[in-house]
All heavy atoms as a GROMACS GRO file, in nm:
protein
  497
    1MET      N    1  -1.744   0.443   1.719
    1MET     CA    2  -1.697   0.331   1.637
    1MET      C    3  -1.658   0.382   1.499
    1MET      O    4  -1.729   0.463   1.440
    1MET     CB    5  -1.808   0.229   1.624
    1MET     CG    6  -1.772   0.108   1.551
    1MET     SD    7  -1.849  -0.027   1.635
    1MET     CE    8  -1.777  -0.160   1.552
    2SER      N    9  -1.546   0.336   1.448
    2SER     CA   10  -1.496   0.379   1.321
    2SER      C   11  -1.575   0.320   1.203
    2SER      O   12  -1.616   0.205   1.209
    2SER     CB   13  -1.349   0.343   1.307
    2SER     OG   14  -1.300   0.375   1.178
    3LYS      N   15  -1.592   0.399   1.097
    3LYS     CA   16  -1.660   0.353   0.980
    3LYS      C   17  -1.562   0.311   0.868
    3LYS      O   18  -1.603   0.284   0.758
    3LYS     CB   19  -1.754   0.459   0.926
    3LYS     CG   20  -1.865   0.494   1.019
    3LYS     CD   21  -1.956   0.599   0.960
    3LYS     CE   22  -2.065   0.633   1.056
    3LYS     NZ   23  -2.156   0.734   1.003
    4GLY      N   24  -1.431   0.308   0.904
    4GLY     CA   25  -1.335   0.268   0.805
    4GLY      C   26  -1.285   0.378   0.712
    4GLY      O   27  -1.224   0.353   0.614
    5HIS      N   28  -1.313   0.503   0.751
    5HIS     CA   29  -1.271   0.617   0.669
    5HIS      C   30  -1.160   0.692   0.741
    5HIS      O   31  -1.182   0.754   0.844
    5HIS     CB   32  -1.386   0.712   0.645
    5HIS     CG   33  -1.505   0.648   0.578
    5HIS    ND1   34  -1.505   0.612   0.446
    5HIS    CD2   35  -1.624   0.612   0.626
    5HIS    CE1   36  -1.618   0.561   0.413
    5HIS    NE2   37  -1.694   0.557   0.520
    6GLY      N   38  -1.038   0.686   0.683
    6GLY     CA   39  -0.929   0.762   0.739
    6GLY      C   40  -0.873   0.704   0.868
    6GLY      O   41  -0.895   0.591   0.901
    7VAL      N   42  -0.798   0.793   0.934
    7VAL     CA   43  -0.736   0.754   1.062
    7VAL      C   44  -0.764   0.861   1.164
    7VAL      O   45  -0.795   0.976   1.131
    7VAL     CB   46  -0.583   0.730   1.044
    7VAL    CG1   47  -0.556   0.610   0.958
    7VAL    CG2   48  -0.516   0.852   0.987
    8SER      N   49  -0.746   0.827   1.291
    8SER     CA   50  -0.777   0.920   1.400
    8SER      C   51  -0.651   0.958   1.473
    8SER      O   52  -0.562   0.875   1.497
    8SER     CB   53  -0.875   0.853   1.496
    8SER     OG   54  -0.885   0.929   1.613
    9GLY      N   55  -0.642   1.083   1.514
    9GLY     CA   56  -0.531   1.130   1.598
    9GLY      C   57  -0.536   1.070   1.736
    9GLY      O   58  -0.439   1.079   1.811
   10TYR      N   59  -0.649   1.013   1.775
   10TYR     CA   60  -0.660   0.949   1.906
   10TYR      C   61  -0.595   0.813   1.910
   10TYR      O   62  -0.556   0.763   2.011
   10TYR     CB   63  -0.808   0.936   1.947
   10TYR     CG   64  -0.874   1.067   1.972
   10TYR    CD1   65  -0.970   1.118   1.891
   10TYR    CD2   66  -0.839   1.146   2.087
   10TYR    CE1   67  -1.030   1.240   1.913
   10TYR    CE2   68  -0.897   1.266   2.112
   10TYR     CZ   69  -0.994   1.313   2.024
   10TYR     OH   70  -1.052   1.434   2.050
   11THR      N   71  -0.588   0.750   1.791
   11THR     CA   72  -0.537   0.612   1.788
   11THR      C   73  -0.411   0.596   1.707
   11THR      O   74  -0.354   0.487   1.701
   11THR     CB   75  -0.643   0.517   1.725
   11THR    OG1   76  -0.677   0.566   1.595
   11THR    CG2   77  -0.768   0.516   1.812
   12HIS      N   78  -0.362   0.704   1.642
   12HIS     CA   79  -0.241   0.696   1.559
   12HIS      C   80  -0.144   0.809   1.595
   12HIS      O   81  -0.183   0.915   1.638
   12HIS     CB   82  -0.280   0.707   1.411
   12HIS     CG   83  -0.361   0.592   1.363
   12HIS    ND1   84  -0.496   0.583   1.384
   12HIS    CD2   85  -0.326   0.482   1.295
   12HIS    CE1   86  -0.540   0.472   1.331
   12HIS    NE2   87  -0.440   0.408   1.276
   13THR      N   88  -0.014   0.781   1.570
   13THR     CA   89   0.087   0.881   1.597
   13THR      C   90   0.087   0.984   1.483
   13THR      O   91   0.027   0.966   1.378
   13THR     CB   92   0.227   0.815   1.601
   13THR    OG1   93   0.260   0.764   1.472
   13THR    CG2   94   0.234   0.704   1.705
   14ARG      N   95   0.157   1.095   1.506
   14ARG     CA   96   0.167   1.201   1.405
   14ARG      C   97   0.232   1.146   1.277
   14ARG      O   98   0.186   1.175   1.167
   14ARG     CB   99   0.249   1.316   1.461
   14ARG     CG  100   0.285   1.424   1.360
   14ARG     CD  101   0.169   1.488   1.286
   14ARG     NE  102   0.066   1.539   1.374
   14ARG     CZ  103  -0.057   1.573   1.330
   14ARG    NH1  104  -0.089   1.562   1.207
   14ARG    NH2  105  -0.147   1.617   1.416
   15GLN      N  106   0.332   1.059   1.291
   15GLN     CA  107   0.400   0.998   1.173
   15GLN      C  108   0.301   0.913   1.094
   15GLN      O  109   0.297   0.916   0.972
   15GLN     CB  110   0.521   0.920   1.214
   15GLN     CG  111   0.599   0.863   1.095
   15GLN     CD  112   0.654   0.967   1.005
   15GLN    OE1  113   0.711   1.066   1.052
   15GLN    NE2  114   0.639   0.950   0.877
   16GLN      N  115   0.218   0.835   1.165
   16GLN     CA  116   0.120   0.750   1.098
   16GLN      C  117   0.016   0.838   1.025
   16GLN      O  118  -0.027   0.802   0.914
   16GLN     CB  119   0.053   0.661   1.197
   16GLN     CG  120   0.140   0.548   1.249
   16GLN     CD  121   0.077   0.471   1.362
   16GLN    OE1  122   0.010   0.529   1.451
   16GLN    NE2  123   0.097   0.338   1.361
   17LEU      N  124  -0.024   0.946   1.086
   17LEU     CA  125  -0.119   1.038   1.022
   17LEU      C  126  -0.058   1.098   0.895
   17LEU      O  127  -0.124   1.109   0.792
   17LEU     CB  128  -0.162   1.145   1.117
   17LEU     CG  129  -0.244   1.103   1.240
   17LEU    CD1  130  -0.265   1.218   1.334
   17LEU    CD2  131  -0.375   1.043   1.197
   18ASN      N  132   0.070   1.139   0.906
   18ASN     CA  133   0.138   1.198   0.789
   18ASN      C  134   0.153   1.097   0.678
   18ASN      O  135   0.131   1.128   0.559
   18ASN     CB  136   0.273   1.253   0.829
   18ASN     CG  137   0.263   1.378   0.913
   18ASN    OD1  138   0.162   1.444   0.913
   18ASN    ND2  139   0.370   1.408   0.986
   19ASP      N  140   0.190   0.976   0.710
   19ASP     CA  141   0.206   0.870   0.609
   19ASP      C  142   0.072   0.843   0.537
   19ASP      O  143   0.068   0.829   0.416
   19ASP     CB  144   0.255   0.738   0.672
   19ASP     CG  145   0.400   0.749   0.719
   19ASP    OD1  146   0.471   0.842   0.671
   19ASP    OD2  147   0.443   0.663   0.796
   20TYR      N  148  -0.035   0.837   0.616
   20TYR     CA  149  -0.168   0.815   0.558
   20TYR      C  150  -0.205   0.930   0.463
   20TYR      O  151  -0.251   0.906   0.352
   20TYR     CB  152  -0.274   0.802   0.667
   20TYR     CG  153  -0.411   0.781   0.613
   20TYR    CD1  154  -0.458   0.654   0.581
   20TYR    CD2  155  -0.499   0.887   0.593
   20TYR    CE1  156  -0.583   0.633   0.529
   20TYR    CE2  157  -0.628   0.868   0.542
   20TYR     CZ  158  -0.667   0.742   0.512
   20TYR     OH  159  -0.794   0.720   0.459
   21ALA      N  160  -0.179   1.051   0.505
   21ALA     CA  161  -0.213   1.169   0.424
   21ALA      C  162  -0.132   1.168   0.296
   21ALA      O  163  -0.183   1.198   0.187
   21ALA     CB  164  -0.189   1.296   0.504
   22ASN      N  165  -0.002   1.134   0.305
   22ASN     CA  166   0.083   1.129   0.186
   22ASN      C  167   0.037   1.025   0.086
   22ASN      O  168   0.042   1.048  -0.034
   22ASN     CB  169   0.229   1.103   0.226
   22ASN     CG  170   0.291   1.222   0.295
   22ASN    OD1  171   0.249   1.334   0.280
   22ASN    ND2  172   0.396   1.196   0.372
   23GLN      N  173  -0.007   0.910   0.134
   23GLN     CA  174  -0.050   0.802   0.046
   23GLN      C  175  -0.185   0.829  -0.020
   23GLN      O  176  -0.221   0.762  -0.114
   23GLN     CB  177  -0.054   0.670   0.123
   23GLN     CG  178   0.082   0.620   0.158
   23GLN     CD  179   0.076   0.496   0.244
   23GLN    OE1  180  -0.032   0.447   0.277
   23GLN    NE2  181   0.192   0.442   0.278
   24HIS      N  182  -0.254   0.932   0.028
   24HIS     CA  183  -0.384   0.963  -0.031
   24HIS      C  184  -0.386   1.103  -0.097
   24HIS      O  185  -0.493   1.157  -0.122
   24HIS     CB  186  -0.492   0.953   0.080
   24HIS     CG  187  -0.514   0.814   0.124
   24HIS    ND1  188  -0.436   0.753   0.217
   24HIS    CD2  189  -0.602   0.718   0.083
   24HIS    CE1  190  -0.474   0.629   0.235
   24HIS    NE2  191  -0.574   0.605   0.153
   25ASN      N  192  -0.268   1.158  -0.122
   25ASN     CA  193  -0.255   1.291  -0.179
   25ASN      C  194  -0.194   1.279  -0.318
   25ASN      O  195  -0.074   1.243  -0.329
   25ASN     CB  196  -0.167   1.379  -0.089
   25ASN     CG  197  -0.145   1.516  -0.147
   25ASN    OD1  198  -0.192   1.550  -0.253
   25ASN    ND2  199  -0.072   1.599  -0.073
   26PRO      N  200  -0.267   1.306  -0.426
   26PRO     CA  201  -0.212   1.291  -0.560
   26PRO      C  202  -0.094   1.383  -0.590
   26PRO      O  203  -0.026   1.361  -0.692
   26PRO     CB  204  -0.328   1.324  -0.653
   26PRO     CG  205  -0.448   1.344  -0.570
   26PRO     CD  206  -0.406   1.345  -0.425
   27ASN      N  207  -0.067   1.479  -0.508
   27ASN     CA  208   0.048   1.565  -0.529
   27ASN      C  209   0.174   1.512  -0.459
   27ASN      O  210   0.275   1.580  -0.455
   27ASN     CB  211   0.020   1.708  -0.476
   27ASN     CG  212  -0.091   1.773  -0.554
   27ASN    OD1  213  -0.099   1.759  -0.676
   27ASN    ND2  214  -0.177   1.846  -0.486
   28ASN      N  215   0.169   1.390  -0.406
   28ASN     CA  216   0.278   1.335  -0.332
   28ASN      C  217   0.332   1.207  -0.402
   28ASN      O  218   0.253   1.133  -0.458
   28ASN     CB  219   0.232   1.298  -0.191
   28ASN     CG  220   0.348   1.266  -0.100
   28ASN    OD1  221   0.408   1.160  -0.114
   28ASN    ND2  222   0.376   1.356  -0.008
   29HIS      N  223   0.463   1.188  -0.401
   29HIS     CA  224   0.521   1.072  -0.468
   29HIS      C  225   0.475   0.940  -0.406
   29HIS      O  226   0.461   0.841  -0.479
   29HIS     CB  227   0.675   1.077  -0.460
   29HIS     CG  228   0.735   1.182  -0.546
   29HIS    ND1  229   0.736   1.170  -0.683
   29HIS    CD2  230   0.791   1.301  -0.519
   29HIS    CE1  231   0.794   1.276  -0.736
   29HIS    NE2  232   0.828   1.358  -0.638
   30ALA      N  233   0.447   0.936  -0.277
   30ALA     CA  234   0.403   0.813  -0.213
   30ALA      C  235   0.269   0.765  -0.272
   30ALA      O  236   0.245   0.646  -0.284
   30ALA     CB  237   0.386   0.834  -0.062
   31TYR      N  238   0.183   0.859  -0.310
   31TYR     CA  239   0.056   0.825  -0.374
   31TYR      C  240   0.079   0.753  -0.504
   31TYR      O  241   0.020   0.645  -0.529
   31TYR     CB  242  -0.023   0.954  -0.396
   31TYR     CG  243  -0.153   0.936  -0.470
   31TYR    CD1  244  -0.270   0.902  -0.404
   31TYR    CD2  245  -0.159   0.957  -0.611
   31TYR    CE1  246  -0.388   0.886  -0.470
   31TYR    CE2  247  -0.279   0.942  -0.678
   31TYR     CZ  248  -0.393   0.907  -0.610
   31TYR     OH  249  -0.512   0.892  -0.675
   32TRP      N  250   0.166   0.806  -0.588
   32TRP     CA  251   0.193   0.747  -0.720
   32TRP      C  252   0.273   0.618  -0.706
   32TRP      O  253   0.256   0.525  -0.783
   32TRP     CB  254   0.262   0.848  -0.810
   32TRP     CG  255   0.167   0.961  -0.838
   32TRP    CD1  256   0.176   1.087  -0.788
   32TRP    CD2  257   0.049   0.957  -0.917
   32TRP    NE1  258   0.068   1.162  -0.831
   32TRP    CE2  259  -0.009   1.086  -0.912
   32TRP    CE3  260  -0.011   0.856  -0.988
   32TRP    CZ2  261  -0.127   1.115  -0.979
   32TRP    CZ3  262  -0.130   0.889  -1.059
   32TRP    CH2  263  -0.185   1.014  -1.050
   33ASP      N  264   0.365   0.612  -0.610
   33ASP     CA  265   0.441   0.489  -0.586
   33ASP      C  266   0.348   0.375  -0.547
   33ASP      O  267   0.366   0.261  -0.594
   33ASP     CB  268   0.545   0.511  -0.477
   33ASP     CG  269   0.660   0.600  -0.518
   33ASP    OD1  270   0.675   0.625  -0.641
   33ASP    OD2  271   0.728   0.649  -0.429
   34ASN      N  272   0.249   0.404  -0.466
   34ASN     CA  273   0.152   0.304  -0.425
   34ASN      C  274   0.071   0.254  -0.544
   34ASN      O  275   0.049   0.135  -0.562
   34ASN     CB  276   0.061   0.360  -0.318
   34ASN     CG  277  -0.029   0.253  -0.258
   34ASN    OD1  278   0.010   0.139  -0.245
   34ASN    ND2  279  -0.152   0.291  -0.223
   35LEU      N  280   0.028   0.346  -0.630
   35LEU     CA  281  -0.048   0.307  -0.752
   35LEU      C  282   0.039   0.228  -0.847
   35LEU      O  283  -0.007   0.128  -0.904
   35LEU     CB  284  -0.102   0.430  -0.823
   35LEU     CG  285  -0.220   0.500  -0.757
   35LEU    CD1  286  -0.264   0.620  -0.840
   35LEU    CD2  287  -0.336   0.407  -0.736
   36ASP      N  288   0.163   0.266  -0.867
   36ASP     CA  289   0.254   0.194  -0.954
   36ASP      C  290   0.276   0.052  -0.900
   36ASP      O  291   0.276  -0.045  -0.980
   36ASP     CB  292   0.389   0.265  -0.965
   36ASP     CG  293   0.379   0.392  -1.049
   36ASP    OD1  294   0.282   0.407  -1.124
   36ASP    OD2  295   0.472   0.473  -1.039
   37ASN      N  296   0.296   0.040  -0.771
   37ASN     CA  297   0.316  -0.092  -0.710
   37ASN      C  298   0.194  -0.180  -0.732
   37ASN      O  299   0.206  -0.298  -0.770
   37ASN     CB  300   0.347  -0.080  -0.562
   37ASN     CG  301   0.377  -0.215  -0.501
   37ASN    OD1  302   0.452  -0.292  -0.553
   37ASN    ND2  303   0.315  -0.238  -0.385
   38HIS      N  304   0.078  -0.125  -0.714
   38HIS     CA  305  -0.046  -0.199  -0.734
   38HIS      C  306  -0.062  -0.245  -0.881
   38HIS      O  307  -0.092  -0.359  -0.909
   38HIS     CB  308  -0.167  -0.118  -0.690
   38HIS     CG  309  -0.298  -0.187  -0.716
   38HIS    ND1  310  -0.342  -0.291  -0.637
   38HIS    CD2  311  -0.393  -0.169  -0.808
   38HIS    CE1  312  -0.460  -0.335  -0.681
   38HIS    NE2  313  -0.491  -0.261  -0.786
   39ALA      N  314  -0.034  -0.152  -0.973
   39ALA     CA  315  -0.042  -0.185  -1.116
   39ALA      C  316   0.058  -0.291  -1.153
   39ALA      O  317   0.025  -0.383  -1.231
   39ALA     CB  318  -0.019  -0.058  -1.200
   40ASN      N  319   0.179  -0.284  -1.099
   40ASN     CA  320   0.280  -0.387  -1.129
   40ASN      C  321   0.238  -0.523  -1.080
   40ASN      O  322   0.262  -0.624  -1.147
   40ASN     CB  323   0.415  -0.346  -1.068
   40ASN     CG  324   0.477  -0.229  -1.139
   40ASN    OD1  325   0.443  -0.201  -1.252
   40ASN    ND2  326   0.569  -0.163  -1.072
   41GLN      N  327   0.177  -0.528  -0.963
   41GLN     CA  328   0.134  -0.656  -0.906
   41GLN      C  329   0.013  -0.714  -0.978
   41GLN      O  330  -0.016  -0.832  -0.964
   41GLN     CB  331   0.107  -0.643  -0.756
   41GLN     CG  332   0.233  -0.618  -0.675
   41GLN     CD  333   0.205  -0.609  -0.526
   41GLN    OE1  334   0.092  -0.619  -0.484
   41GLN    NE2  335   0.310  -0.592  -0.451
   42CYS      N  336  -0.056  -0.633  -1.057
   42CYS     CA  337  -0.174  -0.681  -1.131
   42CYS      C  338  -0.140  -0.709  -1.278
   42CYS      O  339  -0.228  -0.754  -1.352
   42CYS     CB  340  -0.285  -0.577  -1.123
   42CYS     SG  341  -0.352  -0.554  -0.959
   43ASN      N  342  -0.015  -0.690  -1.318
   43ASN     CA  343   0.022  -0.705  -1.457
   43ASN      C  344   0.110  -0.830  -1.476
   43ASN      O  345   0.223  -0.833  -1.430
   43ASN     CB  346   0.103  -0.580  -1.501
   43ASN     CG  347   0.149  -0.586  -1.644
   43ASN    OD1  348   0.127  -0.682  -1.713
   43ASN    ND2  349   0.214  -0.480  -1.685
   44PRO      N  350   0.058  -0.932  -1.543
   44PRO     CA  351   0.135  -1.056  -1.557
   44PRO      C  352   0.263  -1.038  -1.640
   44PRO      O  353   0.350  -1.126  -1.641
   44PRO     CB  354   0.040  -1.154  -1.626
   44PRO     CG  355  -0.080  -1.075  -1.665
   44PRO     CD  356  -0.073  -0.941  -1.599
   45ASN      N  357   0.278  -0.929  -1.710
   45ASN     CA  358   0.400  -0.903  -1.785
   45ASN      C  359   0.509  -0.837  -1.699
   45ASN      O  360   0.615  -0.804  -1.749
   45ASN     CB  361   0.372  -0.811  -1.905
   45ASN     CG  362   0.281  -0.879  -2.006
   45ASN    OD1  363   0.294  -1.000  -2.029
   45ASN    ND2  364   0.192  -0.803  -2.064
   46ASN      N  365   0.482  -0.819  -1.571
   46ASN     CA  366   0.577  -0.758  -1.481
   46ASN      C  367   0.627  -0.861  -1.378
   46ASN      O  368   0.548  -0.945  -1.330
   46ASN     CB  369   0.510  -0.638  -1.408
   46ASN     CG  370   0.606  -0.555  -1.333
   46ASN    OD1  371   0.664  -0.601  -1.236
   46ASN    ND2  372   0.624  -0.435  -1.379
   47ASN      N  373   0.753  -0.853  -1.344
   47ASN     CA  374   0.812  -0.948  -1.245
   47ASN      C  375   0.744  -0.940  -1.108
   47ASN      O  376   0.733  -1.041  -1.039
   47ASN     CB  377   0.962  -0.925  -1.228
   47ASN     CG  378   1.039  -0.970  -1.350
   47ASN    OD1  379   0.993  -1.052  -1.426
   47ASN    ND2  380   1.161  -0.915  -1.365
   48GLU      N  381   0.696  -0.822  -1.070
   48GLU     CA  382   0.631  -0.809  -0.941
   48GLU      C  383   0.500  -0.888  -0.933
   48GLU      O  384   0.457  -0.930  -0.828
   48GLU     CB  385   0.603  -0.662  -0.909
   48GLU     CG  386   0.726  -0.584  -0.870
   48GLU     CD  387   0.796  -0.646  -0.749
   48GLU    OE1  388   0.728  -0.681  -0.653
   48GLU    OE2  389   0.919  -0.656  -0.755
   49TYR      N  390   0.436  -0.909  -1.050
   49TYR     CA  391   0.317  -0.991  -1.052
   49TYR      C  392   0.347  -1.131  -1.002
   49TYR      O  393   0.280  -1.186  -0.917
   49TYR     CB  394   0.262  -0.996  -1.194
   49TYR     CG  395   0.144  -1.090  -1.216
   49TYR    CD1  396   0.014  -1.047  -1.197
   49TYR    CD2  397   0.164  -1.223  -1.256
   49TYR    CE1  398  -0.092  -1.131  -1.214
   49TYR    CE2  399   0.057  -1.306  -1.273
   49TYR     CZ  400  -0.071  -1.260  -1.253
   49TYR     OH  401  -0.179  -1.344  -1.272
   50TRP      N  402   0.452  -1.190  -1.058
   50TRP     CA  403   0.488  -1.325  -1.022
   50TRP      C  404   0.551  -1.332  -0.883
   50TRP      O  405   0.529  -1.427  -0.812
   50TRP     CB  406   0.582  -1.384  -1.128
   50TRP     CG  407   0.513  -1.384  -1.261
   50TRP    CD1  408   0.540  -1.303  -1.364
   50TRP    CD2  409   0.403  -1.468  -1.299
   50TRP    NE1  410   0.452  -1.329  -1.470
   50TRP    CE2  411   0.369  -1.430  -1.429
   50TRP    CE3  412   0.330  -1.568  -1.236
   50TRP    CZ2  413   0.262  -1.489  -1.499
   50TRP    CZ3  414   0.226  -1.626  -1.305
   50TRP    CH2  415   0.191  -1.589  -1.436
   51HIS      N  416   0.624  -1.230  -0.847
   51HIS     CA  417   0.688  -1.225  -0.714
   51HIS      C  418   0.580  -1.221  -0.607
   51HIS      O  419   0.594  -1.285  -0.503
   51HIS     CB  420   0.780  -1.102  -0.703
   51HIS     CG  421   0.842  -1.087  -0.572
   51HIS    ND1  422   0.940  -1.173  -0.527
   51HIS    CD2  423   0.822  -0.998  -0.472
   51HIS    CE1  424   0.979  -1.135  -0.407
   51HIS    NE2  425   0.908  -1.031  -0.370
   52SER      N  426   0.472  -1.147  -0.629
   52SER     CA  427   0.367  -1.134  -0.530
   52SER      C  428   0.283  -1.260  -0.520
   52SER      O  429   0.204  -1.275  -0.428
   52SER     CB  430   0.277  -1.015  -0.559
   52SER     OG  431   0.206  -1.032  -0.678
   53ARG      N  432   0.298  -1.354  -0.613
   53ARG     CA  433   0.219  -1.476  -0.615
   53ARG      C  434   0.303  -1.600  -0.586
   53ARG      O  435   0.254  -1.711  -0.603
   53ARG     CB  436   0.150  -1.490  -0.749
   53ARG     CG  437   0.032  -1.397  -0.758
   53ARG     CD  438  -0.007  -1.369  -0.899
   53ARG     NE  439  -0.126  -1.287  -0.908
   53ARG     CZ  440  -0.132  -1.159  -0.882
   53ARG    NH1  441  -0.024  -1.095  -0.846
   53ARG    NH2  442  -0.243  -1.091  -0.892
   54LYS      N  443   0.424  -1.583  -0.546
   54LYS     CA  444   0.508  -1.696  -0.516
   54LYS      C  445   0.451  -1.775  -0.397
   54LYS      O  446   0.398  -1.715  -0.303
   54LYS     CB  447   0.650  -1.653  -0.480
   54LYS     CG  448   0.735  -1.626  -0.597
   54LYS     CD  449   0.879  -1.603  -0.558
   54LYS     CE  450   0.963  -1.578  -0.679
   54LYS     NZ  451   1.098  -1.542  -0.644
   55ASN      N  452   0.461  -1.904  -0.405
   55ASN     CA  453   0.417  -1.990  -0.294
   55ASN      C  454   0.531  -1.999  -0.193
   55ASN      O  455   0.637  -2.045  -0.224
   55ASN     CB  456   0.380  -2.129  -0.349
   55ASN     CG  457   0.322  -2.216  -0.242
   55ASN    OD1  458   0.311  -2.176  -0.127
   55ASN    ND2  459   0.280  -2.333  -0.281
   56ASN      N  460   0.507  -1.955  -0.074
   56ASN     CA  461   0.611  -1.955   0.031
   56ASN      C  462   0.609  -2.083   0.113
   56ASN      O  463   0.664  -2.090   0.220
   56ASN     CB  464   0.592  -1.834   0.123
   56ASN     CG  465   0.624  -1.706   0.053
   56ASN    OD1  466   0.709  -1.704  -0.038
   56ASN    ND2  467   0.556  -1.599   0.091
   57ASP      N  468   0.541  -2.188   0.062
   57ASP     CA  469   0.536  -2.313   0.131
   57ASP      C  470   0.667  -2.388   0.111
   57ASP      O  471   0.700  -2.430   0.000
   57ASP     CB  472   0.420  -2.395   0.081
   57ASP     CG  473   0.403  -2.525   0.159
   57ASP    OD1  474   0.455  -2.535   0.271
   57ASP    OD2  475   0.333  -2.616   0.108
   58ASP      N  476   0.746  -2.410   0.216
   58ASP     CA  477   0.876  -2.472   0.207
   58ASP      C  478   0.870  -2.622   0.244
   58ASP      O  479   0.968  -2.678   0.286
   58ASP     CB  480   0.978  -2.400   0.297
   58ASP     CG  481   1.012  -2.264   0.245
   58ASP    OD1  482   0.999  -2.245   0.121
   58ASP    OD2  483   1.053  -2.177   0.324
   59SER      N  484   0.754  -2.683   0.232
   59SER     CA  485   0.745  -2.824   0.272
   59SER      C  486   0.784  -2.910   0.154
   59SER      O  487   0.707  -2.938   0.066
   59SER     CB  488   0.603  -2.854   0.316
   59SER     OG  489   0.510  -2.830   0.210
   60ASP      N  490   0.907  -2.956   0.152
   60ASP     CA  491   0.958  -3.041   0.044
   60ASP      C  492   0.958  -3.187   0.083
   60ASP      O  493   0.994  -3.228   0.183
   60ASP     CB  494   1.102  -3.000   0.006
   60ASP     CG  495   1.102  -2.868  -0.064
   60ASP    OD1  496   1.005  -2.835  -0.135
   60ASP    OD2  497   1.200  -2.794  -0.048
   0.00000   0.00000   0.00000
């Protein structure tokens, strides 16, 4: 049973393993892109903050 740490080669493809490794490696752009995206979504002075909180309810 998984403890929620990382990914397994038994349950994920090579591409999925590579993507996971890139997103958790500070020497990779994907790592910093992920942090920037998170910071933007937490900053009310950024458009992404409001975009991530839009109400998608179309019941008019």
